C-alpha positions, 0 to 999 in steps of 0.5 A: 298291296305291293308297291307298283314301282318296286323292281322298276327302272324309271326312264325319266321320260315325261309321261312314259313311266306313268303308262308302264307302272313306273318304268322298265322291269329290273334286269329286263331286255327291251326293244325300242323300234320304229322307222327312220326319224321316229325318235329311237336314238333320242329315247335311248339317250334320254334313258341313259342321261336321266339314269346318270343325272337323276337316278344315280345309275351309270350307263353304257351306250353301244353304237353299231352305226352312229359315230360317237361325234354324231351322238355327242352333237345330236344329244347336246342339241337336246340338252344332254351333255354326254361328254361331261358325263363321260368325264365324270365317269357316269356314262360310257359311249362305245362304238362297236366296229362292224364285224367285231367277233361276238365273243370279243364283244361280249368280253368287252361288255362284261369287262366294262359292266364290272369295272364301271358298275354299269346298270343301264345299257343301250344298243343301237341298232340291232339291225346293223349288228345282225347284218355284220354277223359272220354266218347268215345260215344260223343268224337266229341262233346267233341273235338268240345267243347274244340276247341271252348273254345280255339278259345274263348281265343283270342290268336293264337293256334297251335295244333299238330296232329299225323298221319301215314299210306300210304294213302294221300301221307303218312298221314293216319288220325284217326277219331279225326284228320279228325274231327279236320281238319274241325274245325280249321282255318288252316292245315299245313301238315309235311311229312317225308318218313323216308329214309333220304336224301335231299327229305326226308321231306316236308311241305304243307299248305293244308288249311288257311282261309283268306290267299292266299297260294299255296298248293304245298309241300316245301322241309323242313330241320331240323337241329341244328337251328330247322325247315327251309323251303327251298324256292328257291331264298330266302336268310337269308338277305331277311328273316331278312328284311321280319321279320323286316317289320312285327315287324315295322307293329306290333310296329306301331299298338301298338303306334296307340292303345296307342295314342287313349288312 
């Protein structure tokens, strides 16, 4: 039987990798969406931070809205020191000014991926990117072309998408988000009621290709350690063993590649 974690990119986010057979699919395009304060940026930052510190994979965070100084400050409060990672060359944070031509953006991203050996990319948020597109007449084509470019990079990509409203269980979708959902390989929905308390937040994997997952919502907590998915009967020891299995699988694959050379 094929190893269920083979071809996966683990997030290291407590609880999440267990419900998606070990993580996101390799070289996939993934949308992480939710309303304001639901934890999208934290989820993306943890994905990059764990990649650099636990899985030896370099990351790139492209911000269309949050300032880099704000990202540094917010992540430090949750135990993630991205300034230190940048100094070590393990992660890059790039602020993309509004209105940057797509061709220029693509050229810059391609250059960084090749020169820095990037394996994980996060873009935050797709809504601001679409607003800054030069022509609204063919906005869908521009989004399609940009997402096709991201897919061609051969790395695991996470895109944050802003939503709001009362439909769809608290998620109202703009046209660009609706269109993006059909183009990506997975859609992870984050919910926040805004009323605080134990049942305030939740996460649901609405779609993930090549993955046997359950579409039910799971309680979500955001604390000084970042995002945690509260799954009954899961312990920290179980999670550590699960992550260790993933690491062993990835290391064995690397050894096989070297032996073939």
